[in-house]
Every structure is written in structure tokens, then in C-alpha cells.
N, C-alpha and C positions, 0 to 999 in steps of 0.2 A: 717627739719623744723620742729616749732612747730607752736602752736598753743597758743590766749593769753585766756587763763583759770581766768573765771574769779572767785574770789577769795572773801572770805566774807569780808576781808580788804579794797577792793575799793570798799563796799557800806557807803553812807551816811546819809545812812535815814533816805535819801527823794525819798521815790518809785518813783512819775512816774521821778528822775531825776537817778534814781539807774536803771531805767528800758531804759533807754533814753544809759546809756551810757552803757550800758550792747549790745543794740542793735547795734552804731558805736563798739564793739567788734568784735562784728559778721562781720561788714566790713568789720574790718581791715584782724581780721579770713582770709578773700574770695582775698589777694591781696601774703597771704601765695600758694592758688592754684593756681592762674597767673603765682607767681613767678618758680616753682615746672616744670611750664606748658612750661614756657620760654613763655609767650604770654603777650608779654607788651600790645596789643590792653586790652587787658580784664582787665593789670592792665589801663588801663588809663578811660576804660568805669565806675573800682571799684574805682578810687579816684576823680571823678568827681563827682559818688554817694555819698560816705564819703563826698566831698563839702559839695552837696548840709542837705544832714543831719543833719550833725554839725550846718548847717546856721540852721536851723531847731528847733536843742537842742539849742544852744545858744539862742534862743533867745525869748524859753519859759523860759532856764532859768534865763537869765537877765529880764524877767520877773516877773516872780518866788519871785528873789533879792528886786526888783523896789514894788514891792508889800510888801513888809516884812520887808522891811527899812536898806536894809542891806549899815554900814555903807562903807564899801570898797568893794561897786556896780563897781564904778570906775577907782578900781585899776582892775577889776574883767575883764569888757566888754574889756579892752585895754588888757588883757592878752587873751581873744577869739580872736580880731579882731589877733594878730599877732600870733595864732595858724593856723585862715584861712591861712591867709597870706603867710606860710609853707605847709600848705597842699596845694593851689594854686602852688604856687615858684616849690615845688617835680614833680606837676604835667606834667608843662612848663619844666625843666628838662629834665621830661621820657621821654616827646615829642620831643623835641631837639635829645632825645638819647644815653644821663647820662650814662652808664653801672653802674657805680656807685651807682646810685640813684636806677638803679636797683637791684641791689645786694643786699643795707642795704633797700628797702622798710619799708617792717615790723619790723624793728628792729627802724627807726625815728618813725613810726607810735605809739608802742609801747610806744618809751621811753613817746612824745609826751602823752597819752594819758591817762597815767594811770601816770607822771607824773602831771597832771596836778587834774585827779583827786584827786589823794593824800594830796598833795601841796592847791591848790586855793579852789574845791570842797568840801572838809575836813572841811577849814576852815567855810565855809559856813554854812556845813550840822552841826557843833556843835552851831554859832549862833541861826540857827533857830530852835538848841534844848533848846540852857535854852530861845532860846524867850518862844517857844511853854511851857515852866516846868514854866514860870514867871508867864503868861498867866494863867496856869492853877491851881495857889496861889491864 
């Protein structure tokens, strides 16, 4: 098993958000440990922590977007709601003993986070960068 290694391509160039994304990566990487030790109870704890951290992160990110007049805020917020529901569903399936979820948990979460960052968060980062450049003129 591997861990997610933070790469510069994941940065959206908003320091606070990038740092929070790194925190999400750290939590997701903990799932590797729980899986290699075949420890479903620890994995449940990690997923609960991931849900809590994700909710705090999304709230911060959404406030940042609102404060900067991001035109795609509603669409982005919907993506956040979908992602949280997905992680909650994963936790529920794990609690029910779903072996496929246990086996594939890291890949599911890795894809979940990296796809969201590279598509939706990057788009916001570009918007924010353009806005700041325009304000500086």
C-alpha cells in the first residue's frame, strides 16, 4: 500500500486551504495503517475524524468563497455536500462489515480528495488569483 504524497500540483495557492488539504491527506493516509493492520475499528475512528475535519474545512472554504464573491459557490457547495455524504456512506458500509469498502477504502478516499482538489478547488484558486491580480492593478 502507498500513501498520498503531497505534490505541488495539488496546491491551489491559497495558503490556508492548501494547509487544510494537507491535513486531509494526513488523515486519509492513516487509513493505510488501519488497513495493513486489519483494524476495522481504528478505520472507523479515522473515518469519523475525516468527516469532522472535512466539515470544518468545507465551512472555511465556503466562507472564503462567499467573502470573495465566487460565482460558482452554490455548485461548489453542492460538491462538498456530496463528498461528505459519500464519506458518511463509506463509514456506514464499513460498520455493516462491507469487505469491499474495507479493501478499497484508501483508493476511494484518495480519488475523492484528489479529484475534488484538482477540479473544483483549482478552479476556485484560479478565480481567487485573477481577482487579486485585478485588485492590485
